[in-house]
C-alpha positions in Angstrom: 49.6 -46.7 -114.2 46.8 -43.8 -114.3 44.1 -46.0 -115.6 44.6 -48.7 -113.3 44.6 -46.1 -110.4 41.4 -44.5 -111.6 39.9 -47.8 -111.8 40.9 -48.5 -108.0 39.4 -45.3 -107.1 35.9 -46.1 -108.6 35.9 -49.6 -106.8 36.6 -47.9 -103.5 33.9 -45.6 -104.2 31.2 -48.1 -104.8 32.5 -50.2 -101.6 31.7 -47.0 -99.6 28.3 -46.4 -101.1 27.3 -49.9 -100.8 28.3 -50.0 -97.1 26.3 -46.8 -96.7 23.4 -48.2 -98.4 23.1 -51.3 -96.1 23.7 -49.5 -93.3 20.9 -47.1 -93.9 18.4 -50.0 -94.8 19.4 -51.5 -91.3 18.5 -48.3 -89.7 15.2 -48.1 -91.4 14.2 -51.7 -90.5 15.1 -50.9 -86.7 13.3 -47.8 -86.8 10.1 -49.3 -87.9 10.2 -51.9 -85.1 10.1 -49.2 -82.4 7.5 -46.0 -83.0 9.0 -43.9 -80.5 12.7 -44.4 -81.5 14.5 -41.3 -82.4 16.1 -41.2 -86.0 19.4 -42.2 -85.9 22.0 -39.5 -85.6 25.0 -41.2 -86.7 24.1 -41.7 -90.3 26.0 -38.8 -91.5 27.8 -38.3 -94.5 31.7 -38.1 -93.8 33.4 -35.2 -95.6 36.0 -36.5 -97.9 39.4 -35.0 -97.2 41.8 -34.1 -99.8 42.0 -36.8 -102.4 45.2 -38.8 -102.0 47.5 -39.2 -104.8 49.2 -42.6 -104.5 47.5 -46.1 -104.8 48.4 -47.0 -101.0 47.1 -43.9 -99.7 43.9 -44.1 -101.4 43.4 -47.7 -100.0 44.5 -46.7 -96.5 41.6 -43.5 -96.9 39.1 -46.4 -98.0 39.9 -48.7 -95.2 39.7 -45.6 -92.9 36.3 -44.8 -94.0 35.0 -48.4 -93.7 36.2 -48.8 -90.3 34.4 -45.5 -89.2 31.1 -46.3 -90.6 31.4 -49.8 -88.9 32.0 -48.3 -85.5 29.1 -45.7 -86.1 26.9 -48.6 -86.7 27.8 -50.7 -83.7 27.2 -47.6 -81.2 23.9 -47.0 -83.2 22.9 -50.5 -82.7 23.7 -50.6 -79.0 21.8 -47.6 -78.1 18.9 -48.7 -80.0 18.7 -52.1 -78.3 19.1 -49.9 -74.7 16.2 -47.9 -75.8 13.8 -50.8 -76.8 14.6 -52.7 -73.6 13.5 -49.8 -71.3 10.3 -49.4 -73.4 9.4 -53.0 -72.8 10.4 -52.9 -69.2 8.1 -49.8 -68.8 5.2 -51.3 -70.4 5.5 -54.5 -68.2 5.4 -52.3 -65.1 2.2 -50.5 -66.4 0.5 -53.5 -66.9 -1.5 -54.8 -63.9 -2.0 -58.2 -65.7 1.7 -59.1 -65.9 2.4 -62.4 -64.5 5.9 -61.5 -63.4 4.8 -58.4 -61.6 1.9 -60.4 -59.8 4.5 -62.9 -58.6 6.8 -60.0 -57.3 4.0 -58.4 -55.2 2.9 -61.7 -53.8 6.4 -62.3 -52.5 6.5 -59.1 -50.7 3.1 -59.4 -49.1 3.8 -63.1 -47.9 4.1 -63.5 -44.1 7.3 -65.2 -42.9 6.9 -68.4 -40.8 7.8 -68.0 -37.3 10.3 -70.4 -35.7 9.3 -72.8 -33.0 10.7 -72.7 -29.5 12.5 -75.7 -30.1 14.7 -74.2 -33.4 14.9 -71.1 -31.5 16.7 -72.4 -28.4 18.7 -74.5 -31.0 20.1 -71.5 -32.6 20.8 -69.7 -29.3 22.7 -72.6 -28.2 24.9 -72.7 -31.2 25.8 -69.0 -31.1 26.8 -69.3 -27.6 28.9 -72.5 -28.2 30.4 -70.7 -31.3 31.3 -67.7 -29.3 33.2 -69.9 -26.4 35.3 -71.7 -29.0 36.3 -68.6 -30.8 37.3 -66.9 -27.5 39.4 -70.1 -26.5 41.0 -70.4 -30.0 42.0 -66.6 -29.9 43.5 -66.7 -26.3 45.4 -70.2 -26.6 46.5 -69.9 -30.1 49.7 -68.4 -31.1 49.1 -68.2 -35.0 48.2 -64.6 -36.2 44.6 -64.1 -37.5 42.7 -61.3 -38.9 40.4 -59.4 -36.5 37.9 -56.7 -37.2 37.4 -53.3 -35.4 34.3 -53.2 -33.4 33.9 -49.4 -34.5 34.4 -48.3 -38.1 37.1 -45.5 -38.4 37.6 -43.3 -41.4 40.9 -41.3 -42.0 41.4 -39.0 -44.6 44.9 -37.9 -45.5 45.1 -34.5 -47.3 48.2 -33.5 -49.3 48.6 -30.2 -47.7 48.5 -31.9 -44.2 51.5 -31.4 -42.2 53.2 -34.6 -40.8 53.5 -35.3 -36.9 56.9 -34.3 -35.8 58.3 -35.7 -32.5 61.2 -34.4 -30.6 64.1 -37.0 -30.4 65.2 -35.9 -27.1 68.5 -37.2 -25.2 67.2 -35.5 -21.8 64.0 -37.2 -21.6 63.8 -40.6 -19.8 60.7 -41.7 -21.6 58.5 -41.3 -24.7 56.1 -38.4 -23.9 53.3 -37.8 -26.5 50.8 -34.9 -26.6 47.0 -35.9 -26.5 46.9 -33.7 -29.6 49.3 -35.7 -31.5 47.9 -38.8 -30.1 44.5 -38.0 -31.8 45.8 -37.0 -34.8 47.7 -40.3 -35.3 45.0 -42.4 -34.1 47.1 -44.2 -31.4 45.4 -46.7 -29.4 44.9 -46.2 -25.4 46.2 -49.2 -23.6 45.5 -48.0 -20.2 45.5 -45.2 -17.7 48.8 -43.9 -16.8 50.0 -43.0 -13.2 53.4 -41.4 -14.1 54.4 -37.9 -13.3 57.0 -35.8 -14.8 58.9 -32.9 -13.7 58.9 -30.1 -16.4 61.4 -27.3 -17.2 59.4 -24.4 -15.1 59.6 -26.7 -11.7 56.1 -27.8 -12.1 54.8 -31.5 -12.2 52.8 -32.8 -15.2 50.6 -35.8 -14.9 50.2 -38.2 -17.7 46.8 -39.4 -18.8 46.9 -42.6 -20.9 49.6 -45.1 -21.9 49.9 -45.9 -25.7 52.0 -47.5 -28.3 54.2 -45.8 -30.7 53.6 -46.9 -34.4 57.3 -48.0 -35.0 57.2 -51.8 -35.7 61.1 -52.1 -35.3 61.0 -51.6 -31.8 59.9 -53.9 -29.0 56.6 -53.6 -27.1 58.3 -52.2 -23.9 60.5 -49.5 -26.1 57.4 -48.6 -28.1 55.2 -47.7 -25.0 54.7 -43.9 -24.4 52.7 -41.8 -22.0 50.3 -38.9 -23.2 50.0 -35.7 -21.8 47.6 -32.8 -22.2 49.6 -29.9 -21.4 52.7 -30.5 -23.6 52.7 -28.6 -26.6 55.4 -31.2 -28.5 55.7 -34.8 -28.3 59.2 -35.9 -26.9 60.8 -39.4 -28.0 63.6 -40.9 -25.9 67.1 -41.3 -27.1 68.0 -43.1 -24.2 65.0 -45.6 -24.0 65.7 -46.0 -27.7 69.2 -47.1 -27.3 68.1 -49.5 -24.4 66.4 -51.5 -27.1 69.7 -52.3 -28.9 69.9 -49.4 -31.1 72.6 -46.6 -32.2 71.6 -43.0 -32.9 74.1 -41.0 -35.1 73.6 -37.3 -34.8 75.1 -35.2 -37.6 74.7 -31.5 -38.6 72.0 -32.6 -41.4 70.0 -34.8 -39.1 69.9 -38.0 -37.3 69.5 -41.8 -38.1 68.9 -44.8 -35.7 70.4 -48.5 -36.4 70.4 -51.5 -34.9 73.7 -52.4 -32.9 74.7 -55.3 -34.9 74.4 -53.3 -38.3 76.7 -50.3 -37.1 80.7 -50.4 -36.6 82.1 -47.1 -35.3 85.8 -46.6 -35.9 87.6 -43.6 -34.6 90.9 -42.3 -35.5 91.9 -39.8 -32.7 91.1 -39.3 -28.9 87.1 -38.1 -28.4 86.4 -34.4 -27.8 84.0 -35.1 -24.9 83.1 -38.2 -22.7 80.2 -38.8 -20.7 78.0 -41.3 -18.9 74.3 -42.2 -18.3 72.9 -41.6 -14.9 70.2 -43.6 -13.1 67.2 -41.8 -14.6 68.6 -42.6 -17.9 70.1 -39.4 -19.1 73.5 -38.1 -20.4 75.8 -36.3 -18.4 79.0 -34.6 -19.4 81.1 -32.8 -17.0 81.9 -29.1 -17.6 84.1 -26.6 -15.9 84.0 -22.6 -15.6 86.6 -20.6 -17.5 86.9 -17.0 -17.6 83.1 -16.6 -16.7 82.1 -18.8 -19.6 80.9 -22.4 -19.7 83.0 -24.4 -22.2 83.4 -28.2 -22.3 86.8 -29.4 -21.7 88.4 -32.7 -22.2 88.3 -34.8 -18.8 91.8 -35.7 -17.3 93.2 -39.3 -16.8 91.6 -39.9 -13.7 88.4 -38.8 -15.1 88.2 -40.8 -18.0 89.0 -44.0 -15.9 86.0 -43.1 -13.7 83.7 -42.4 -16.6 84.7 -45.7 -18.2 86.2 -44.2 -21.5 86.3 -46.8 -24.2 89.7 -46.7 -26.1 90.1 -47.3 -30.0 89.6 -50.6 -31.0 93.1 -50.3 -32.9 94.5 -50.3 -29.4 93.3 -53.7 -28.8 95.2 -57.0 -30.1 92.9 -58.6 -32.8 94.7 -61.6 -34.4 91.9 -62.0 -37.0 92.3 -58.7 -38.4 95.9 -59.1 -38.6 95.5 -62.4 -40.8 92.9 -60.5 -42.9 95.7 -57.7 -43.4 98.6 -60.3 -44.1 96.2 -62.2 -46.6 95.6 -59.0 -48.4 99.1 -58.3 -48.6 100.2 -61.7 -50.0 97.8 -61.3 -53.0 94.8 -63.4 -51.5 96.3 -66.9 -51.9 94.5 -70.2 -51.4 94.5 -71.6 -47.7 96.3 -74.5 -48.6 99.0 -72.7 -50.5 99.5 -70.3 -47.9 99.9 -72.8 -45.0 102.3 -74.7 -47.0 104.5 -72.0 -47.7 104.2 -71.0 -43.9 105.2 -74.5 -43.0 108.2 -74.3 -45.0 109.1 -71.1 -43.2 108.9 -68.9 -46.3 107.2 -66.4 -44.0 109.7 -66.4 -41.2 109.8 -63.1 -39.2 106.1 -61.8 -40.3 104.0 -60.6 -37.4 101.3 -63.0 -36.2 101.8 -65.1 -39.4 101.5 -68.8 -38.0 100.1 -72.0 -39.3 97.9 -72.2 -36.3 96.5 -68.4 -36.8 95.9 -68.8 -40.8 94.2 -72.2 -40.1 91.7 -70.6 -37.4 91.3 -67.0 -38.9 91.8 -67.6 -42.7 89.1 -65.3 -44.1 86.8 -66.0 -46.8 87.0 -63.4 -49.2 85.4 -63.1 -53.1 88.9 -62.0 -54.4 90.5 -65.5 -53.8 88.2 -67.3 -55.9 88.1 -64.7 -58.7 91.7 -65.8 -59.5 92.1 -69.5 -58.4 88.7 -70.9 -59.2 89.3 -73.8 -61.5 87.3 -76.7 -63.2 86.8 -79.8 -60.7 89.3 -82.5 -61.3 88.4 -85.9 -62.4 88.3 -88.9 -60.0 87.8 -86.8 -57.1 85.7 -88.8 -54.5 84.8 -91.3 -57.3 82.2 -94.1 -56.7 83.8 -96.5 -58.7 85.0 -99.7 -56.9 88.6 -100.6 -57.7 89.9 -104.1 -57.7 91.7 -105.1 -54.6 95.2 -105.9 -55.3 97.2 -109.1 -53.8 98.6 -108.4 -50.7 102.2 -107.4 -50.6 104.7 -107.7 -47.7 106.3 -104.0 -47.5 109.7 -104.7 -46.1 110.4 -100.7 -45.5 107.9 -101.0 -42.6 110.7 -103.0 -40.6 111.9 -100.6 -38.1 115.1 -100.7 -36.7 117.4 -98.4 -34.2 118.6 -95.5 -36.0 122.1 -94.5 -35.1 123.4 -91.3 -36.7 121.7 -92.0 -40.1 122.3 -89.5 -42.8 119.9 -89.2 -46.0 121.2 -87.5 -49.0 119.4 -86.8 -52.3 120.9 -85.6 -55.3 119.7 -82.9 -57.6 120.8 -82.2 -61.1 121.0 -78.5 -61.7 119.3 -78.0 -65.2 120.3 -74.4 -65.6 117.3 -74.0 -67.8 114.9 -71.0 -68.1 111.8 -71.0 -69.8 109.8 -67.8 -71.2 106.6 -66.7 -72.9 104.3 -63.8 -73.2 100.6 -63.5 -72.2 97.9 -62.0 -74.1 97.1 -58.5 -74.4 95.9 -56.8 -71.1 92.2 -55.3 -71.4 93.7 -51.8 -70.4 96.6 -50.1 -71.8 98.7 -48.7 -68.8 100.0 -45.1 -68.4 103.4 -46.3 -69.5 101.7 -47.9 -72.7 102.4 -51.3 -71.7 99.8 -53.9 -73.1 101.5 -57.3 -72.5 103.7 -59.3 -69.8 106.8 -61.2 -70.5 106.9 -64.3 -68.0 110.2 -66.4 -67.5 110.6 -69.3 -65.2 114.2 -70.3 -63.8 113.7 -74.0 -63.2 116.3 -74.4 -60.6 114.9 -71.8 -58.2 111.4 -72.2 -59.6 110.9 -68.4 -59.6 108.6 -66.4 -61.9 109.9 -63.3 -63.1 107.8 -60.9 -65.1 108.6 -57.8 -67.2 105.9 -55.5 -68.7 106.1 -55.2 -72.7 104.6 -52.3 -74.7 104.3 -54.5 -77.9 105.7 -57.7 -79.3 108.1 -56.2 -81.7 111.5 -57.3 -81.6 113.0 -54.2 -80.1 110.8 -54.4 -77.1 110.8 -58.1 -76.9 115.0 -57.9 -76.8 114.6 -54.9 -74.1 112.3 -57.1 -71.7 114.2 -60.1 -72.2 117.6 -58.5 -71.5 116.1 -57.0 -68.3 115.0 -60.4 -67.0 118.3 -62.3 -67.7 120.1 -59.3 -66.1 118.3 -59.9 -62.8 119.1 -63.5 -63.0 122.8 -62.7 -63.5 123.0 -60.3 -60.7 121.5 -63.0 -58.1 124.3 -65.4 -59.3 122.1 -67.4 -61.7 123.7 -68.1 -64.8 121.5 -70.4 -67.1 123.0 -72.3 -70.3 119.7 -73.4 -71.8 116.5 -71.6 -72.7 113.4 -73.2 -74.0 110.6 -71.2 -75.5 107.8 -71.1 -78.2 108.2 -72.1 -81.9 106.7 -68.5 -82.5 109.8 -66.7 -82.3 111.5 -64.2 -84.8 115.0 -64.9 -86.3 116.3 -61.5 -84.7 115.5 -62.9 -81.3 117.1 -66.0 -81.8 120.5 -64.6 -82.9 120.2 -62.0 -80.1 119.9 -65.0 -77.4 122.6 -66.9 -79.4 125.1 -64.1 -79.9 124.9 -62.1 -76.8 124.1 -64.4 -74.1 125.3 -67.7 -75.5 122.3 -69.9 -74.8 121.3 -73.0 -76.4 118.2 -72.7 -78.0 115.4 -75.4 -77.9 112.0 -74.6 -79.5 108.9 -76.7 -78.5 107.2 -78.5 -81.2 104.5 -76.4 -83.2 101.0 -76.7 -81.4 102.4 -78.7 -78.4 102.3 -75.8 -75.6 102.4 -78.0 -72.7 106.1 -78.7 -73.3 106.8 -75.1 -72.5 107.0 -74.9 -68.6 106.1 -71.1 -69.0 102.7 -71.9 -70.0 102.3 -73.1 -66.3 103.8 -70.4 -65.0 101.4 -68.0 -66.9 98.6 -69.6 -65.5 99.8 -69.5 -62.0 101.0 -65.6 -62.5 97.4 -64.9 -64.0 95.5 -66.5 -61.2 97.6 -64.7 -58.5 97.6 -61.3 -60.4 93.8 -61.5 -61.2 93.1 -62.1 -57.2 95.2 -58.8 -56.4 93.1 -57.0 -59.3 90.0 -58.2 -57.4 90.9 -56.7 -54.3 91.7 -53.2 -55.8 89.8 -50.2 -54.3 87.0 -49.0 -56.3 88.4 -45.7 -57.4 91.8 -47.4 -58.4 92.7 -46.5 -62.1 93.0 -49.7 -64.1 95.6 -47.9 -66.1 98.1 -48.5 -63.2 98.1 -52.4 -63.3 101.7 -52.6 -64.4 103.0 -50.6 -61.0 101.6 -53.8 -59.1 103.8 -56.2 -60.8 106.7 -56.0 -58.5 105.2 -56.8 -55.4 102.8 -59.2 -57.2 106.2 -61.2 -58.1 107.6 -61.1 -54.6 104.3 -62.5 -53.1 104.1 -65.2 -55.8 107.7 -66.5 -55.4 107.1 -66.4 -51.5 104.5 -69.0 -51.9 106.5 -71.4 -54.2 109.4 -73.6 -53.1 112.7 -74.0 -54.8 113.4 -77.1 -56.7 117.4 -77.2 -55.9 116.6 -76.6 -52.1 113.4 -77.3 -51.2 113.6 -76.0 -47.7 113.5 -72.3 -48.9 111.3 -70.4 -51.2 111.8 -69.1 -54.7 112.1 -65.6 -53.4 115.2 -66.7 -51.1 116.6 -68.5 -53.9 117.0 -65.5 -55.8 117.3 -62.7 -53.5 118.0 -64.0 -50.2 115.6 -64.3 -47.1 112.6 -61.8 -46.9 113.0 -59.5 -44.1 109.2 -57.9 -43.4 110.5 -55.7 -40.6 112.9 -53.9 -43.3 110.7 -54.2 -46.1 107.1 -54.0 -44.6 104.4 -54.9 -47.2 100.8 -53.8 -47.7 97.7 -54.7 -49.6 98.3 -53.3 -53.2 96.2 -50.3 -54.4 95.0 -49.7 -51.0 94.2 -45.9 -50.4 96.6 -44.2 -48.2 97.4 -40.6 -46.9 101.0 -39.8 -47.9 102.9 -37.3 -45.4 103.8 -34.0 -46.7 107.8 -33.3 -46.0 108.8 -30.0 -44.5 110.5 -29.1 -47.8 107.1 -29.6 -49.6 105.0 -27.6 -47.4 104.8 -24.0 -46.3 106.3 -22.5 -43.2 103.1 -22.1 -41.1 101.4 -25.2 -42.6 99.8 -27.9 -40.3 102.0 -30.9 -39.9 98.9 -33.3 -40.4 98.8 -32.0 -44.0 98.8 -35.1 -46.2 97.8 -36.0 -49.8 95.6 -38.8 -51.1 97.0 -41.6 -53.2 97.2 -45.3 -53.6 100.1 -48.0 -52.5 101.8 -49.5 -55.4 104.5 -51.5 -53.3 107.6 -51.2 -51.0 110.7 -49.9 -52.3 113.5 -52.9 -52.2 116.2 -50.1 -52.4 115.1 -48.3 -48.9 114.6 -49.0 -45.7 110.7 -49.1 -44.8 109.8 -46.5 -47.7 106.8 -47.1 -49.6 106.0 -46.3 -53.2 102.5 -44.6 -53.7 100.9 -43.0 -56.6 99.7 -39.4 -55.9 96.2 -38.7 -57.4 96.6 -34.8 -57.5 100.2 -35.0 -59.3 99.3 -38.3 -61.2 103.0 -39.5 -60.3 104.6 -41.8 -57.9 106.3 -40.7 -54.8 108.4 -42.5 -52.1 107.6 -41.7 -48.3 108.5 -43.4 -45.0 105.1 -41.9 -43.6 101.9 -43.3 -44.6 98.6 -43.9 -43.3 96.5 -46.8 -44.8 93.0 -46.7 -45.1 92.2 -50.2 -45.1 88.5 -50.2 -43.8 87.7 -52.3 -47.1 90.4 -55.0 -46.1 89.9 -55.2 -42.0 86.9 -54.3 -40.0 88.2 -54.0 -36.6 85.9 -55.2 -33.7 86.1 -55.6 -29.9 85.5 -59.4 -29.4 85.2 -60.9 -26.0 88.8 -62.4 -26.4 89.8 -58.9 -27.0 88.1 -57.7 -23.9 89.5 -60.4 -21.9 93.0 -59.7 -23.2 92.6 -56.1 -21.9 91.5 -57.1 -18.6 94.3 -59.3 -18.1 96.7 -56.5 -19.2 95.3 -54.2 -16.9 95.3 -56.6 -14.0 99.2 -57.2 -14.7 99.8 -53.3 -14.9 97.9 -53.0 -11.8 99.7 -55.5 -9.7 103.1 -54.4 -11.0 102.3 -50.9 -9.9 101.4 -52.1 -6.4 
């Protein structure tokens, strides 16, 4: 090993010495070609660093030295060639007999040939014609083109230069810019101004020019401003900006200006002050004198009517927003399924929930397809041509006079239930639940769900007993149970011994025989739509708290098999009374009222706690079950304020304005 390393070292040193020798010879040959060329200063001996110990390190060292020598040679050659070319150029300039020098001197002394009068007149005519064509094109064409300034302007921006600030004034009826700010900003002068403005000291100030503000978002009329010499600061009018279709929002931190179409202002309470704009565009608010001090005061009812006060949008009827609210309450169902359930009178008594309103105002949300989007079925609008069958006479089309006809249909009660378990939920709940047991009762077509902590026998028996007990309390007594082949012997014995059910297992691998599989698919689609509409800060670990209302809304959308005229929910629990048990969008943010026994003696009555709506209690009258953020526990309350801005966006439509005007006319006619 040592002998080989030594041999490699000797070969590397020989390569370096050979390279140096070749480089030195090249330098000497180049130096002899030019007598005035300085000796090369790059041919220096590189001091060898500490000798490397390993073979790889020595190889890297040799490559590094060779690379440096090659770079030094290339740099020396470039400088040498440049010096040689400069010498040759200098010699050619000093030689009076050089042919290239004579050609250049002859070209400079040669006189230019004068143009004839015909060519001069032709060039002048072409210039005039092109100028006229360019002027006509610029004045008649609407296409944008590049224009060059007649005078060159150079602007230098310094980092320490202060920005040009204007005062956003609601008392100014126009934009007023000082001449100093106009010159600093380089604003153009459109024309002379004839405007006169009264200032605070009682004098009158005359404007100098009309300019244009550098704000492309404003229209040309709204961007026009007048300049003054005696104005210390520039003023920008709030009223003139508002007339251009904008809304200004003032806060304690600053002000922002938006387009009217991009802003929706919602008010919870009455306004503190109400004012109007006068004929000069200034805003006026009434004041009264109280105990020697000027303080603002809310106008009375007559004054509010005179000032044209706008009431809260929540006081106006809006069917569209009501349908959006009901759509979220029902778990974002598909339009066809929802209308079908409404036609079957499953939502009898629900406010404004009719077939006509849903068909007209059905909201297009992103939550519905997240749970109900499926693969497109085959043979939908197929392009295949079907063979036409022979014409067959249908005797059922013969119509006769009906005389008290009665139609009967016999339904064989099956008294059968199907059950299965879903896969593991992505998030474990706060109650340590991971799965959901789904049971289908065939006669009622109802789907019942119960959360599971695990798939062990004890937990399965508990959930199974809870679902069967709910059916028995509703008067449904099944006799047969169909379930998957994957079931333990303890579970089979429990079903046979305690409930006396006839068990039937589906064949292995043939899950389509189990009706619970279809029920699981429908339940998961409905539950996924509900979860897609949750608030952004809603904890995913509370998913099992949403199951009770999800089950209610799902069964309201399904029809009973034994009694097709009622819903599956009505078959089990009776008709649903929305006035007694009002529902709301699940996991909606709420403000829960604090009762007197929970707050202090002198605490404000408006004290409330933040939480999320989970469901409505079926054992109380109009009582909501909410999850409180601070205590991290559920609470029942009959006074809840819903924060539903993410679900509904109330707005005043022309129809709402018309309905309000009709209501006012009716009230005025009844009063007179």
